[in-house]
C-alpha positions as CSV (number, residue, x, y, z in Angstrom):
1,M,49.4,89.8,135.4
2,R,48.7,90.8,139.1
3,K,48.9,87.2,140.1
4,S,52.0,86.3,138.2
5,T,53.9,89.1,139.8
6,E,52.8,88.3,143.2
7,V,54.2,84.4,142.8
8,A,57.2,84.5,140.5
9,D,60.4,86.5,139.8
10,N,60.2,86.0,136.1
11,V,57.2,86.2,133.8
12,V,56.4,85.6,130.3
13,F,53.5,86.4,128.5
14,L,52.3,85.5,124.9
15,C,50.1,88.2,123.9
16,L,49.6,91.2,121.4
17,I,52.4,93.5,121.9
18,S,50.2,96.7,121.8
19,A,47.8,95.1,124.5
20,F,50.5,94.6,127.0
21,F,51.7,98.4,126.9
22,M,48.1,99.6,128.3
23,K,48.7,102.0,131.5
24,A,47.0,99.4,134.1
25,R,49.6,96.8,133.1
26,L,52.5,99.1,133.4
27,R,51.6,100.4,136.5
28,I,51.5,96.7,137.8
29,L,55.1,96.1,136.7
30,D,56.1,99.5,138.2
31,N,54.2,98.9,141.4
32,T,55.8,95.2,141.8
33,G,59.4,96.0,140.8
34,F,59.4,94.4,137.4
35,G,61.3,95.7,134.6
36,L,60.9,94.7,130.9
37,A,64.0,92.5,129.9
38,E,62.9,91.3,126.4
39,I,60.2,91.8,123.8
40,L,60.1,88.6,121.3
41,R,58.2,89.5,118.0
42,W,56.7,86.6,116.2
43,P,56.5,86.9,112.2
44,R,53.3,86.7,109.9
45,T,50.5,86.6,112.6
46,G,48.5,89.4,111.0
47,F,48.8,91.2,114.5
48,E,51.8,92.1,116.3
49,L,51.9,88.9,118.5
50,G,55.0,88.4,120.7
51,T,56.2,87.3,124.0
52,V,57.4,89.6,126.7
53,H,59.5,88.9,129.6
54,A,59.5,90.8,132.7
55,K,61.7,90.3,135.5
56,R,61.8,91.3,139.2
57,G,64.2,94.1,139.9
58,Y,65.5,94.4,136.2
59,R,66.4,97.8,135.6
60,G,68.6,97.2,132.2
61,K,67.8,97.8,128.6
62,T,65.0,96.0,127.2
63,I,66.0,94.0,124.4
64,L,63.8,93.7,121.1
65,S,64.3,90.6,119.0
66,R,62.5,88.9,116.2
67,I,62.0,85.2,115.3
68,Y,62.7,84.4,111.4
69,F,61.2,81.4,109.8
C-alpha cells in the first residue's frame, strides 16, 4: 500500500475487507492524504472479499455497495 500511495492518486485493492482495516494500513492512508471513496463487497466468497477504492485528497462519505449475481 505504501508504494501505491506514493505513485498514484487513485488506488484500488482486491482484498479481504477486514484485513484492509488494520491500524497500519489506515495510518498509511491518513499520512499520505488518502480517503476511502468506495468499498465494493463481492458475494458468495466465504470470506468478506471486496475492492476498496482510496483516492488522494478525498474527504467525502465512503460508498458501500455490493455486487449481485
